[in-house]
Predicted model as a PDB file, atoms N, CA, C, CB and O in Angstrom, pLDDT in the B-factor column:
MODEL        1                                                                  
ATOM      1  N   MET A   1      36.538-108.180 -54.086  1.00 85.00           N  
ATOM      2  CA  MET A   1      36.354-109.708 -54.224  1.00 85.00           C  
ATOM      3  C   MET A   1      35.461-110.205 -52.890  1.00 85.00           C  
ATOM      4  CB  MET A   1      37.961-110.523 -54.282  1.00 85.00           C  
ATOM      5  O   MET A   1      34.273-110.495 -53.026  1.00 85.00           O  
ATOM      6  N   LEU A   2      36.203-110.283 -51.463  1.00 84.00           N  
ATOM      7  CA  LEU A   2      35.320-110.550 -50.417  1.00 84.00           C  
ATOM      8  C   LEU A   2      34.107-109.930 -50.055  1.00 84.00           C  
ATOM      9  CB  LEU A   2      35.908-110.484 -49.510  1.00 84.00           C  
ATOM     10  O   LEU A   2      33.404-110.556 -49.263  1.00 84.00           O  
ATOM     11  N   ARG A   3      33.729-108.900 -50.437  1.00 89.00           N  
ATOM     12  CA  ARG A   3      32.796-107.968 -50.100  1.00 89.00           C  
ATOM     13  C   ARG A   3      31.664-108.735 -50.944  1.00 89.00           C  
ATOM     14  CB  ARG A   3      33.187-106.344 -50.484  1.00 89.00           C  
ATOM     15  O   ARG A   3      30.613-109.160 -50.464  1.00 89.00           O  
ATOM     16  N   THR A   4      32.161-108.860 -52.615  1.00 90.00           N  
ATOM     17  CA  THR A   4      30.874-109.538 -53.385  1.00 90.00           C  
ATOM     18  C   THR A   4      30.894-110.774 -52.789  1.00 90.00           C  
ATOM     19  CB  THR A   4      30.924-109.694 -55.080  1.00 90.00           C  
ATOM     20  O   THR A   4      29.750-111.184 -52.592  1.00 90.00           O  
ATOM     21  N   PHE A   5      31.833-111.589 -52.394  1.00 84.00           N  
ATOM     22  CA  PHE A   5      31.604-113.211 -51.847  1.00 84.00           C  
ATOM     23  C   PHE A   5      30.519-113.145 -50.967  1.00 84.00           C  
ATOM     24  CB  PHE A   5      32.913-113.941 -50.979  1.00 84.00           C  
ATOM     25  O   PHE A   5      29.545-113.882 -51.120  1.00 84.00           O  
ATOM     26  N   LYS A   6      30.613-112.163 -49.874  1.00 85.00           N  
ATOM     27  CA  LYS A   6      29.813-112.416 -48.691  1.00 85.00           C  
ATOM     28  C   LYS A   6      28.372-111.805 -48.741  1.00 85.00           C  
ATOM     29  CB  LYS A   6      30.551-111.875 -47.495  1.00 85.00           C  
ATOM     30  O   LYS A   6      27.462-112.124 -47.976  1.00 85.00           O  
ATOM     31  N   CYS A   7      28.265-110.556 -50.101  1.00 87.00           N  
ATOM     32  CA  CYS A   7      26.906-110.454 -50.270  1.00 87.00           C  
ATOM     33  C   CYS A   7      25.727-111.568 -51.279  1.00 87.00           C  
ATOM     34  CB  CYS A   7      26.941-109.110 -50.773  1.00 87.00           C  
ATOM     35  O   CYS A   7      24.507-111.537 -51.439  1.00 87.00           O  
ATOM     36  N   VAL A   8      26.801-112.463 -51.787  1.00 86.00           N  
ATOM     37  CA  VAL A   8      26.259-113.369 -52.411  1.00 86.00           C  
ATOM     38  C   VAL A   8      25.991-114.327 -51.567  1.00 86.00           C  
ATOM     39  CB  VAL A   8      26.891-113.730 -53.383  1.00 86.00           C  
ATOM     40  O   VAL A   8      25.145-115.136 -51.948  1.00 86.00           O  
ATOM     41  N   LEU A   9      26.622-114.541 -50.157  1.00 85.00           N  
ATOM     42  CA  LEU A   9      26.400-115.604 -49.346  1.00 85.00           C  
ATOM     43  C   LEU A   9      24.913-115.020 -48.490  1.00 85.00           C  
ATOM     44  CB  LEU A   9      27.883-115.931 -48.351  1.00 85.00           C  
ATOM     45  O   LEU A   9      24.096-115.775 -47.963  1.00 85.00           O  
ATOM     46  N   GLY A  10      24.849-113.948 -48.507  1.00 85.00           N  
ATOM     47  CA  GLY A  10      23.648-113.392 -47.860  1.00 85.00           C  
ATOM     48  C   GLY A  10      22.782-113.726 -48.336  1.00 85.00           C  
ATOM     49  O   GLY A  10      21.918-114.382 -47.754  1.00 85.00           O  
ATOM     50  N   VAL A  11      22.721-113.327 -49.755  1.00 90.00           N  
ATOM     51  CA  VAL A  11      21.388-113.336 -50.906  1.00 90.00           C  
ATOM     52  C   VAL A  11      21.007-114.776 -51.293  1.00 90.00           C  
ATOM     53  CB  VAL A  11      21.800-112.516 -52.468  1.00 90.00           C  
ATOM     54  O   VAL A  11      20.057-115.184 -51.961  1.00 90.00           O  
ATOM     55  N   ILE A  12      22.182-115.541 -50.587  1.00 87.00           N  
ATOM     56  CA  ILE A  12      21.494-117.365 -51.130  1.00 87.00           C  
ATOM     57  C   ILE A  12      21.059-117.604 -49.653  1.00 87.00           C  
ATOM     58  CB  ILE A  12      22.983-119.001 -51.870  1.00 87.00           C  
ATOM     59  O   ILE A  12      20.266-118.539 -49.548  1.00 87.00           O  
ATOM     60  N   ASN A  13      21.365-117.027 -48.571  1.00 86.00           N  
ATOM     61  CA  ASN A  13      21.125-117.299 -47.021  1.00 86.00           C  
ATOM     62  C   ASN A  13      21.621-118.664 -46.653  1.00 86.00           C  
ATOM     63  CB  ASN A  13      19.548-117.215 -46.608  1.00 86.00           C  
ATOM     64  O   ASN A  13      20.985-119.593 -46.154  1.00 86.00           O  
ATOM     65  N   ALA A  14      23.163-118.587 -47.073  1.00 81.00           N  
ATOM     66  CA  ALA A  14      24.274-119.628 -46.857  1.00 81.00           C  
ATOM     67  C   ALA A  14      24.764-119.311 -45.552  1.00 81.00           C  
ATOM     68  CB  ALA A  14      25.472-119.609 -47.942  1.00 81.00           C  
ATOM     69  O   ALA A  14      24.856-118.279 -44.888  1.00 81.00           O  
ATOM     70  N   ASP A  15      25.007-120.335 -45.415  1.00 69.00           N  
ATOM     71  CA  ASP A  15      26.232-120.533 -43.983  1.00 69.00           C  
ATOM     72  C   ASP A  15      27.274-119.504 -43.884  1.00 69.00           C  
ATOM     73  CB  ASP A  15      27.235-122.001 -44.078  1.00 69.00           C  
ATOM     74  O   ASP A  15      28.288-119.517 -44.581  1.00 69.00           O  
ATOM     75  N   LYS A  16      26.997-118.596 -42.984  1.00 68.00           N  
ATOM     76  CA  LYS A  16      28.259-117.885 -42.911  1.00 68.00           C  
ATOM     77  C   LYS A  16      29.480-118.132 -42.753  1.00 68.00           C  
ATOM     78  CB  LYS A  16      28.239-117.283 -42.267  1.00 68.00           C  
ATOM     79  O   LYS A  16      30.312-117.282 -43.071  1.00 68.00           O  
ATOM     80  N   GLU A  17      29.754-119.022 -42.369  1.00 79.00           N  
ATOM     81  CA  GLU A  17      31.137-119.738 -42.003  1.00 79.00           C  
ATOM     82  C   GLU A  17      31.593-120.482 -43.464  1.00 79.00           C  
ATOM     83  CB  GLU A  17      30.907-121.019 -40.595  1.00 79.00           C  
ATOM     84  O   GLU A  17      32.367-121.439 -43.420  1.00 79.00           O  
ATOM     85  N   TYR A  18      31.192-120.104 -44.447  1.00 82.00           N  
ATOM     86  CA  TYR A  18      31.784-120.646 -45.807  1.00 82.00           C  
ATOM     87  C   TYR A  18      32.886-119.431 -46.391  1.00 82.00           C  
ATOM     88  CB  TYR A  18      30.377-120.939 -47.032  1.00 82.00           C  
ATOM     89  O   TYR A  18      32.452-118.280 -46.432  1.00 82.00           O  
ATOM     90  N   THR A  19      34.162-119.667 -46.793  1.00 84.00           N  
ATOM     91  CA  THR A  19      35.132-118.875 -46.947  1.00 84.00           C  
ATOM     92  C   THR A  19      35.221-119.253 -48.313  1.00 84.00           C  
ATOM     93  CB  THR A  19      36.299-118.986 -46.041  1.00 84.00           C  
ATOM     94  O   THR A  19      34.601-120.223 -48.748  1.00 84.00           O  
ATOM     95  N   ILE A  20      36.151-118.354 -49.198  1.00 84.00           N  
ATOM     96  CA  ILE A  20      36.442-118.530 -50.318  1.00 84.00           C  
ATOM     97  C   ILE A  20      37.679-119.847 -50.657  1.00 84.00           C  
ATOM     98  CB  ILE A  20      36.762-117.169 -50.674  1.00 84.00           C  
ATOM     99  O   ILE A  20      38.092-120.440 -51.653  1.00 84.00           O  
ATOM    100  N   HIS A  21      37.941-119.855 -49.170  1.00 84.00           N  
ATOM    101  CA  HIS A  21      39.025-120.890 -49.522  1.00 84.00           C  
ATOM    102  C   HIS A  21      38.316-122.513 -49.556  1.00 84.00           C  
ATOM    103  CB  HIS A  21      40.336-120.768 -48.250  1.00 84.00           C  
ATOM    104  O   HIS A  21      38.814-123.472 -50.147  1.00 84.00           O  
ATOM    105  N   SER A  22      37.087-122.524 -48.794  1.00 84.00           N  
ATOM    106  CA  SER A  22      36.205-123.694 -48.771  1.00 84.00           C  
ATOM    107  C   SER A  22      35.723-123.981 -49.939  1.00 84.00           C  
ATOM    108  CB  SER A  22      35.165-123.596 -47.945  1.00 84.00           C  
ATOM    109  O   SER A  22      35.468-125.141 -50.262  1.00 84.00           O  
ATOM    110  N   LEU A  23      35.593-123.260 -50.487  1.00 85.00           N  
ATOM    111  CA  LEU A  23      35.160-122.845 -51.969  1.00 85.00           C  
ATOM    112  C   LEU A  23      36.235-123.971 -52.965  1.00 85.00           C  
ATOM    113  CB  LEU A  23      35.546-120.821 -52.297  1.00 85.00           C  
ATOM    114  O   LEU A  23      36.002-125.022 -53.562  1.00 85.00           O  
ATOM    115  N   GLY A  24      37.005-123.449 -52.845  1.00 86.00           N  
ATOM    116  CA  GLY A  24      38.188-123.756 -53.697  1.00 86.00           C  
ATOM    117  C   GLY A  24      38.487-125.380 -53.169  1.00 86.00           C  
ATOM    118  O   GLY A  24      38.830-126.216 -54.004  1.00 86.00           O  
ATOM    119  N   HIS A  25      38.371-125.649 -52.114  1.00 87.00           N  
ATOM    120  CA  HIS A  25      38.288-127.454 -51.306  1.00 87.00           C  
ATOM    121  C   HIS A  25      37.543-128.219 -51.856  1.00 87.00           C  
ATOM    122  CB  HIS A  25      37.706-127.688 -49.803  1.00 87.00           C  
ATOM    123  O   HIS A  25      37.814-129.350 -52.260  1.00 87.00           O  
ATOM    124  N   THR A  26      36.141-127.431 -51.935  1.00 87.00           N  
ATOM    125  CA  THR A  26      34.744-127.929 -52.208  1.00 87.00           C  
ATOM    126  C   THR A  26      35.357-128.585 -54.039  1.00 87.00           C  
ATOM    127  CB  THR A  26      33.192-126.270 -52.085  1.00 87.00           C  
ATOM    128  O   THR A  26      35.338-129.761 -54.401  1.00 87.00           O  
ATOM    129  N   PHE A  27      35.808-127.449 -54.818  1.00 91.00           N  
ATOM    130  CA  PHE A  27      36.119-127.526 -56.397  1.00 91.00           C  
ATOM    131  C   PHE A  27      37.095-128.752 -56.651  1.00 91.00           C  
ATOM    132  CB  PHE A  27      36.884-126.055 -56.979  1.00 91.00           C  
ATOM    133  O   PHE A  27      36.839-129.590 -57.516  1.00 91.00           O  
ATOM    134  N   VAL A  28      38.234-128.815 -55.846  1.00 92.00           N  
ATOM    135  CA  VAL A  28      39.231-129.996 -55.955  1.00 92.00           C  
ATOM    136  C   VAL A  28      38.332-131.151 -55.432  1.00 92.00           C  
ATOM    137  CB  VAL A  28      40.716-129.796 -55.009  1.00 92.00           C  
ATOM    138  O   VAL A  28      38.164-132.028 -56.279  1.00 92.00           O  
ATOM    139  N   SER A  29      37.797-131.334 -54.401  1.00 89.00           N  
ATOM    140  CA  SER A  29      37.261-132.424 -53.898  1.00 89.00           C  
ATOM    141  C   SER A  29      36.425-132.859 -55.327  1.00 89.00           C  
ATOM    142  CB  SER A  29      36.373-132.116 -52.445  1.00 89.00           C  
ATOM    143  O   SER A  29      36.609-133.943 -55.881  1.00 89.00           O  
ATOM    144  N   ARG A  30      35.373-131.707 -55.876  1.00 90.00           N  
ATOM    145  CA  ARG A  30      34.468-132.774 -56.562  1.00 90.00           C  
ATOM    146  C   ARG A  30      35.458-132.996 -57.617  1.00 90.00           C  
ATOM    147  CB  ARG A  30      32.852-132.307 -57.114  1.00 90.00           C  
ATOM    148  O   ARG A  30      35.327-134.142 -58.045  1.00 90.00           O  
ATOM    149  N   MET A  31      36.646-132.188 -58.364  1.00 91.00           N  
ATOM    150  CA  MET A  31      37.347-132.756 -59.132  1.00 91.00           C  
ATOM    151  C   MET A  31      37.901-134.373 -59.375  1.00 91.00           C  
ATOM    152  CB  MET A  31      38.089-132.057 -58.961  1.00 91.00           C  
ATOM    153  O   MET A  31      38.039-135.052 -60.392  1.00 91.00           O  
ATOM    154  N   LEU A  32      38.132-134.619 -57.999  1.00 89.00           N  
ATOM    155  CA  LEU A  32      39.038-135.558 -57.951  1.00 89.00           C  
ATOM    156  C   LEU A  32      37.480-137.360 -57.839  1.00 89.00           C  
ATOM    157  CB  LEU A  32      40.406-135.015 -56.179  1.00 89.00           C  
ATOM    158  O   LEU A  32      37.448-138.515 -58.265  1.00 89.00           O  
ATOM    159  N   THR A  33      36.600-136.490 -57.051  1.00 85.00           N  
ATOM    160  CA  THR A  33      35.507-137.647 -57.272  1.00 85.00           C  
ATOM    161  C   THR A  33      34.983-137.964 -58.476  1.00 85.00           C  
ATOM    162  CB  THR A  33      34.399-137.435 -56.596  1.00 85.00           C  
ATOM    163  O   THR A  33      34.742-139.134 -58.775  1.00 85.00           O  
ATOM    164  N   SER A  34      34.745-136.894 -59.325  1.00 87.00           N  
ATOM    165  CA  SER A  34      34.749-136.785 -60.841  1.00 87.00           C  
ATOM    166  C   SER A  34      35.525-137.643 -61.601  1.00 87.00           C  
ATOM    167  CB  SER A  34      35.139-135.576 -61.239  1.00 87.00           C  
ATOM    168  O   SER A  34      35.229-137.835 -62.781  1.00 87.00           O  
ATOM    169  N   GLY A  35      36.759-138.345 -60.938  1.00 85.00           N  
ATOM    170  CA  GLY A  35      37.614-138.686 -61.436  1.00 85.00           C  
ATOM    171  C   GLY A  35      38.894-137.886 -62.249  1.00 85.00           C  
ATOM    172  O   GLY A  35      39.631-138.568 -62.961  1.00 85.00           O  
ATOM    173  N   VAL A  36      39.048-136.920 -62.161  1.00 91.00           N  
ATOM    174  CA  VAL A  36      40.057-136.271 -62.800  1.00 91.00           C  
ATOM    175  C   VAL A  36      41.257-136.737 -61.986  1.00 91.00           C  
ATOM    176  CB  VAL A  36      39.849-134.725 -62.876  1.00 91.00           C  
ATOM    177  O   VAL A  36      41.344-136.966 -60.779  1.00 91.00           O  
ATOM    178  N   ASP A  37      42.248-136.826 -63.057  1.00 90.00           N  
ATOM    179  CA  ASP A  37      43.453-137.558 -62.324  1.00 90.00           C  
ATOM    180  C   ASP A  37      44.229-136.335 -61.253  1.00 90.00           C  
ATOM    181  CB  ASP A  37      44.697-138.215 -63.677  1.00 90.00           C  
ATOM    182  O   ASP A  37      44.398-135.150 -61.538  1.00 90.00           O  
ATOM    183  N   ILE A  38      44.604-136.999 -60.022  1.00 91.00           N  
ATOM    184  CA  ILE A  38      45.380-136.047 -59.366  1.00 91.00           C  
ATOM    185  C   ILE A  38      46.823-135.225 -59.536  1.00 91.00           C  
ATOM    186  CB  ILE A  38      45.448-136.579 -58.473  1.00 91.00           C  
ATOM    187  O   ILE A  38      47.193-134.292 -58.823  1.00 91.00           O  
ATOM    188  N   SER A  39      47.477-135.754 -60.557  1.00 93.00           N  
ATOM    189  CA  SER A  39      48.448-135.216 -61.024  1.00 93.00           C  
ATOM    190  C   SER A  39      47.973-133.769 -61.977  1.00 93.00           C  
ATOM    191  CB  SER A  39      49.162-136.361 -61.743  1.00 93.00           C  
ATOM    192  O   SER A  39      48.663-132.763 -62.142  1.00 93.00           O  
ATOM    193  N   ILE A  40      46.743-134.003 -62.460  1.00 95.00           N  
ATOM    194  CA  ILE A  40      46.195-132.834 -63.232  1.00 95.00           C  
ATOM    195  C   ILE A  40      45.729-131.653 -61.870  1.00 95.00           C  
ATOM    196  CB  ILE A  40      44.676-133.453 -64.349  1.00 95.00           C  
ATOM    197  O   ILE A  40      46.053-130.467 -61.921  1.00 95.00           O  
ATOM    198  N   VAL A  41      45.195-132.058 -61.096  1.00 94.00           N  
ATOM    199  CA  VAL A  41      44.569-131.396 -59.712  1.00 94.00           C  
ATOM    200  C   VAL A  41      45.782-130.379 -59.532  1.00 94.00           C  
ATOM    201  CB  VAL A  41      44.308-132.614 -58.184  1.00 94.00           C  
ATOM    202  O   VAL A  41      45.733-129.189 -59.847  1.00 94.00           O  
ATOM    203  N   SER A  42      46.967-131.084 -58.932  1.00 95.00           N  
ATOM    204  CA  SER A  42      47.765-131.074 -58.300  1.00 95.00           C  
ATOM    205  C   SER A  42      48.296-129.548 -59.687  1.00 95.00           C  
ATOM    206  CB  SER A  42      48.502-132.735 -57.898  1.00 95.00           C  
ATOM    207  O   SER A  42      48.031-128.419 -59.275  1.00 95.00           O  
ATOM    208  N   GLU A  43      48.723-129.596 -60.618  1.00 95.00           N  
ATOM    209  CA  GLU A  43      49.144-128.818 -61.657  1.00 95.00           C  
ATOM    210  C   GLU A  43      48.261-127.188 -61.921  1.00 95.00           C  
ATOM    211  CB  GLU A  43      48.993-129.856 -62.904  1.00 95.00           C  
ATOM    212  O   GLU A  43      48.629-126.025 -62.086  1.00 95.00           O  
ATOM    213  N   LEU A  44      46.987-127.878 -61.849  1.00 94.00           N  
ATOM    214  CA  LEU A  44      46.095-126.938 -61.471  1.00 94.00           C  
ATOM    215  C   LEU A  44      46.174-125.717 -60.144  1.00 94.00           C  
ATOM    216  CB  LEU A  44      45.086-127.772 -61.297  1.00 94.00           C  
ATOM    217  O   LEU A  44      45.852-124.534 -60.036  1.00 94.00           O  
ATOM    218  N   LEU A  45      46.766-126.713 -59.288  1.00 92.00           N  
ATOM    219  CA  LEU A  45      46.718-125.965 -58.078  1.00 92.00           C  
ATOM    220  C   LEU A  45      47.844-125.400 -57.745  1.00 92.00           C  
ATOM    221  CB  LEU A  45      46.334-126.647 -57.065  1.00 92.00           C  
ATOM    222  O   LEU A  45      48.095-125.082 -56.582  1.00 92.00           O  
ATOM    223  N   VAL A  46      48.764-125.190 -58.878  1.00 94.00           N  
ATOM    224  CA  VAL A  46      50.094-125.194 -58.932  1.00 94.00           C  
ATOM    225  C   VAL A  46      51.275-125.718 -57.519  1.00 94.00           C  
ATOM    226  CB  VAL A  46      50.231-123.780 -59.322  1.00 94.00           C  
ATOM    227  O   VAL A  46      52.258-125.119 -57.084  1.00 94.00           O  
ATOM    228  N   HIS A  47      50.898-126.548 -57.255  1.00 93.00           N  
ATOM    229  CA  HIS A  47      51.740-127.346 -55.991  1.00 93.00           C  
ATOM    230  C   HIS A  47      53.489-127.833 -56.540  1.00 93.00           C  
ATOM    231  CB  HIS A  47      50.660-129.093 -55.551  1.00 93.00           C  
ATOM    232  O   HIS A  47      53.904-128.441 -57.527  1.00 93.00           O  
ATOM    233  N   SER A  48      54.001-127.361 -55.632  1.00 94.00           N  
ATOM    234  CA  SER A  48      55.821-127.747 -56.217  1.00 94.00           C  
ATOM    235  C   SER A  48      55.784-128.984 -56.776  1.00 94.00           C  
ATOM    236  CB  SER A  48      57.171-127.903 -54.926  1.00 94.00           C  
ATOM    237  O   SER A  48      56.378-129.139 -57.844  1.00 94.00           O  
ATOM    238  N   ASP A  49      54.849-130.474 -55.966  1.00 94.00           N  
ATOM    239  CA  ASP A  49      54.628-131.757 -55.646  1.00 94.00           C  
ATOM    240  C   ASP A  49      53.979-132.348 -55.877  1.00 94.00           C  
ATOM    241  CB  ASP A  49      54.570-132.016 -54.929  1.00 94.00           C  
ATOM    242  O   ASP A  49      53.607-132.553 -54.721  1.00 94.00           O  
ATOM    243  N   ILE A  50      53.168-133.133 -56.617  1.00 93.00           N  
ATOM    244  CA  ILE A  50      52.263-133.885 -56.578  1.00 93.00           C  
ATOM    245  C   ILE A  50      51.594-134.346 -54.973  1.00 93.00           C  
ATOM    246  CB  ILE A  50      52.805-134.894 -57.374  1.00 93.00           C  
ATOM    247  O   ILE A  50      50.418-134.202 -54.640  1.00 93.00           O  
ATOM    248  N   ASN A  51      52.674-134.911 -54.150  1.00 94.00           N  
ATOM    249  CA  ASN A  51      52.768-135.201 -52.601  1.00 94.00           C  
ATOM    250  C   ASN A  51      51.867-134.059 -51.970  1.00 94.00           C  
ATOM    251  CB  ASN A  51      54.446-135.135 -51.973  1.00 94.00           C  
ATOM    252  O   ASN A  51      51.055-134.294 -51.076  1.00 94.00           O  
ATOM    253  N   ILE A  52      52.041-133.031 -52.414  1.00 93.00           N  
ATOM    254  CA  ILE A  52      51.692-131.782 -51.570  1.00 93.00           C  
ATOM    255  C   ILE A  52      50.003-132.103 -51.234  1.00 93.00           C  
ATOM    256  CB  ILE A  52      52.004-130.138 -52.567  1.00 93.00           C  
ATOM    257  O   ILE A  52      49.344-132.135 -50.195  1.00 93.00           O  
ATOM    258  N   THR A  53      49.620-132.368 -53.019  1.00 92.00           N  
ATOM    259  CA  THR A  53      48.372-132.593 -53.219  1.00 92.00           C  
ATOM    260  C   THR A  53      47.793-133.801 -52.673  1.00 92.00           C  
ATOM    261  CB  THR A  53      48.188-132.534 -54.431  1.00 92.00           C  
ATOM    262  O   THR A  53      46.699-133.711 -52.114  1.00 92.00           O  
ATOM    263  N   TYR A  54      48.276-134.722 -52.743  1.00 88.00           N  
ATOM    264  CA  TYR A  54      47.601-136.519 -52.405  1.00 88.00           C  
ATOM    265  C   TYR A  54      47.735-135.956 -51.017  1.00 88.00           C  
ATOM    266  CB  TYR A  54      48.710-138.416 -52.882  1.00 88.00           C  
ATOM    267  O   TYR A  54      46.559-135.728 -50.733  1.00 88.00           O  
ATOM    268  N   LYS A  55      48.633-135.509 -49.734  1.00 90.00           N  
ATOM    269  CA  LYS A  55      48.167-135.205 -48.428  1.00 90.00           C  
ATOM    270  C   LYS A  55      46.969-134.624 -48.258  1.00 90.00           C  
ATOM    271  CB  LYS A  55      48.962-134.480 -47.832  1.00 90.00           C  
ATOM    272  O   LYS A  55      46.107-134.932 -47.435  1.00 90.00           O  
ATOM    273  N   LYS A  56      46.938-133.503 -49.322  1.00 88.00           N  
ATOM    274  CA  LYS A  56      45.925-132.910 -48.589  1.00 88.00           C  
ATOM    275  C   LYS A  56      44.069-133.512 -48.567  1.00 88.00           C  
ATOM    276  CB  LYS A  56      46.089-131.466 -49.181  1.00 88.00           C  
ATOM    277  O   LYS A  56      43.100-133.368 -47.822  1.00 88.00           O  
ATOM    278  N   TYR A  57      44.364-134.188 -49.803  1.00 87.00           N  
ATOM    279  CA  TYR A  57      43.121-135.124 -50.406  1.00 87.00           C  
ATOM    280  C   TYR A  57      43.040-136.275 -50.169  1.00 87.00           C  
ATOM    281  CB  TYR A  57      42.993-135.235 -51.666  1.00 87.00           C  
ATOM    282  O   TYR A  57      42.099-136.883 -50.679  1.00 87.00           O  
ATOM    283  N   ILE A  58      43.892-136.921 -49.403  1.00 86.00           N  
ATOM    284  CA  ILE A  58      43.923-138.342 -49.310  1.00 86.00           C  
ATOM    285  C   ILE A  58      42.572-138.918 -48.969  1.00 86.00           C  
ATOM    286  CB  ILE A  58      44.922-138.759 -48.313  1.00 86.00           C  
ATOM    287  O   ILE A  58      42.171-140.001 -49.395  1.00 86.00           O  
ATOM    288  N   HIS A  59      41.851-138.055 -48.110  1.00 81.00           N  
ATOM    289  CA  HIS A  59      40.507-138.544 -47.463  1.00 81.00           C  
ATOM    290  C   HIS A  59      39.620-138.637 -48.672  1.00 81.00           C  
ATOM    291  CB  HIS A  59      39.844-137.490 -46.262  1.00 81.00           C  
ATOM    292  O   HIS A  59      38.720-139.454 -48.478  1.00 81.00           O  
ATOM    293  N   ILE A  60      39.568-137.967 -50.070  1.00 82.00           N  
ATOM    294  CA  ILE A  60      38.861-137.827 -50.941  1.00 82.00           C  
ATOM    295  C   ILE A  60      39.338-139.430 -51.809  1.00 82.00           C  
ATOM    296  CB  ILE A  60      39.088-136.281 -51.589  1.00 82.00           C  
ATOM    297  O   ILE A  60      38.579-140.198 -52.401  1.00 82.00           O  
ATOM    298  N   LEU A  61      40.701-139.539 -51.630  1.00 77.00           N  
ATOM    299  CA  LEU A  61      41.103-140.661 -52.723  1.00 77.00           C  
ATOM    300  C   LEU A  61      40.665-141.761 -51.876  1.00 77.00           C  
ATOM    301  CB  LEU A  61      42.822-140.784 -53.257  1.00 77.00           C  
ATOM    302  O   LEU A  61      40.075-142.569 -52.593  1.00 77.00           O  
ATOM    303  N   HIS A  62      40.687-142.038 -51.004  1.00 74.00           N  
ATOM    304  CA  HIS A  62      40.168-143.282 -49.691  1.00 74.00           C  
ATOM    305  C   HIS A  62      38.746-143.443 -50.127  1.00 74.00           C  
ATOM    306  CB  HIS A  62      40.204-142.683 -47.728  1.00 74.00           C  
ATOM    307  O   HIS A  62      38.305-144.554 -50.420  1.00 74.00           O  
ATOM    308  N   GLY A  63      38.172-142.587 -50.165  1.00 73.00           N  
ATOM    309  CA  GLY A  63      36.744-142.906 -50.404  1.00 73.00           C  
ATOM    310  C   GLY A  63      36.560-143.419 -51.866  1.00 73.00           C  
ATOM    311  O   GLY A  63      35.815-144.397 -51.911  1.00 73.00           O  
ATOM    312  N   GLN A  64      37.010-143.040 -52.983  1.00 73.00           N  
ATOM    313  CA  GLN A  64      37.081-143.654 -54.069  1.00 73.00           C  
ATOM    314  C   GLN A  64      37.360-144.947 -54.309  1.00 73.00           C  
ATOM    315  CB  GLN A  64      37.703-143.136 -54.603  1.00 73.00           C  
ATOM    316  O   GLN A  64      36.937-145.781 -55.110  1.00 73.00           O  
ATOM    317  N   LEU A  65      38.545-144.939 -53.036  1.00 72.00           N  
ATOM    318  CA  LEU A  65      39.088-146.541 -53.239  1.00 72.00           C  
ATOM    319  C   LEU A  65      38.169-147.663 -52.593  1.00 72.00           C  
ATOM    320  CB  LEU A  65      40.631-146.748 -52.491  1.00 72.00           C  
ATOM    321  O   LEU A  65      38.277-148.883 -52.719  1.00 72.00           O  
ATOM    322  N   GLU A  66      37.172-146.883 -51.818  1.00 75.00           N  
ATOM    323  CA  GLU A  66      36.352-147.861 -50.836  1.00 75.00           C  
ATOM    324  C   GLU A  66      35.043-147.828 -52.063  1.00 75.00           C  
ATOM    325  CB  GLU A  66      35.914-147.099 -48.854  1.00 75.00           C  
ATOM    326  O   GLU A  66      34.436-148.867 -52.323  1.00 75.00           O  
ATOM    327  N   ALA A  67      34.864-147.124 -52.435  1.00 74.00           N  
ATOM    328  CA  ALA A  67      33.899-147.173 -53.726  1.00 74.00           C  
ATOM    329  C   ALA A  67      34.158-148.359 -54.614  1.00 74.00           C  
ATOM    330  CB  ALA A  67      34.077-145.866 -54.654  1.00 74.00           C  
ATOM    331  O   ALA A  67      33.368-149.299 -54.700  1.00 74.00           O  
ATOM    332  N   SER A  68      35.388-148.273 -55.326  1.00 72.00           N  
ATOM    333  CA  SER A  68      35.901-148.915 -56.274  1.00 72.00           C  
ATOM    334  C   SER A  68      35.873-150.571 -55.426  1.00 72.00           C  
ATOM    335  CB  SER A  68      37.440-148.146 -56.764  1.00 72.00           C  
ATOM    336  O   SER A  68      35.555-151.454 -56.223  1.00 72.00           O  
ATOM    337  N   VAL A  69      36.034-150.875 -54.586  1.00 74.00           N  
ATOM    338  CA  VAL A  69      35.986-152.371 -53.895  1.00 74.00           C  
ATOM    339  C   VAL A  69      34.919-152.508 -53.492  1.00 74.00           C  
ATOM    340  CB  VAL A  69      36.831-152.727 -52.795  1.00 74.00           C  
ATOM    341  O   VAL A  69      34.837-153.360 -52.607  1.00 74.00           O  
ATOM    342  N   MET A  70      33.495-151.738 -53.923  1.00 76.00           N  
ATOM    343  CA  MET A  70      32.132-152.137 -53.314  1.00 76.00           C  
ATOM    344  C   MET A  70      31.635-152.322 -54.700  1.00 76.00           C  
ATOM    345  CB  MET A  70      31.238-150.987 -52.251  1.00 76.00           C  
ATOM    346  O   MET A  70      30.744-153.140 -54.926  1.00 76.00           O  
ATOM    347  N   LYS A  71      32.219-151.533 -55.729  1.00 77.00           N  
ATOM    348  CA  LYS A  71      31.592-151.982 -57.305  1.00 77.00           C  
ATOM    349  C   LYS A  71      32.307-153.515 -57.637  1.00 77.00           C  
ATOM    350  CB  LYS A  71      32.172-150.631 -58.768  1.00 77.00           C  
ATOM    351  O   LYS A  71      31.530-154.387 -58.028  1.00 77.00           O  
ATOM    352  N   MET A  72      33.223-153.737 -57.546  1.00 78.00           N  
ATOM    353  CA  MET A  72      34.154-155.125 -57.648  1.00 78.00           C  
ATOM    354  C   MET A  72      33.276-156.207 -57.286  1.00 78.00           C  
ATOM    355  CB  MET A  72      35.514-155.184 -56.605  1.00 78.00           C  
ATOM    356  O   MET A  72      33.008-157.202 -57.959  1.00 78.00           O  
ATOM    357  N   GLN A  73      32.793-155.838 -55.956  1.00 77.00           N  
ATOM    358  CA  GLN A  73      32.473-157.072 -55.080  1.00 77.00           C  
ATOM    359  C   GLN A  73      30.993-157.564 -55.664  1.00 77.00           C  
ATOM    360  CB  GLN A  73      32.421-156.643 -53.295  1.00 77.00           C  
ATOM    361  O   GLN A  73      30.594-158.713 -55.475  1.00 77.00           O  
ATOM    362  N   LYS A  74      30.152-156.475 -56.462  1.00 76.00           N  
ATOM    363  CA  LYS A  74      29.235-156.838 -57.100  1.00 76.00           C  
ATOM    364  C   LYS A  74      29.201-157.835 -58.676  1.00 76.00           C  
ATOM    365  CB  LYS A  74      28.771-155.676 -57.136  1.00 76.00           C  
ATOM    366  O   LYS A  74      28.246-158.411 -59.198  1.00 76.00           O  
ATOM    367  N   ILE A  75      30.452-157.750 -59.058  1.00 74.00           N  
ATOM    368  CA  ILE A  75      30.794-158.604 -60.148  1.00 74.00           C  
ATOM    369  C   ILE A  75      30.960-160.289 -59.587  1.00 74.00           C  
ATOM    370  CB  ILE A  75      32.248-157.960 -60.816  1.00 74.00           C  
ATOM    371  O   ILE A  75      31.254-161.179 -60.384  1.00 74.00           O  
TER     372      ILE A  75                                                      
ENDMDL                                                                          
END                                                                             
């Protein structure tokens, strides 16, 4: 799998610092920013406790909070 992943990175001339782990992090970040509930994300990640997911992705959730406040100010 790693060999295929590196081959794909070469074909698309992607940054060589990308890892399979970074793709997973990007996927989870995009799920959260698109509004998927953190409890569902936590379940998909098979975390034993939602707090594990929350602590790892708190920065994304803070970004959503700021965006929500900005939207409310326009009302």
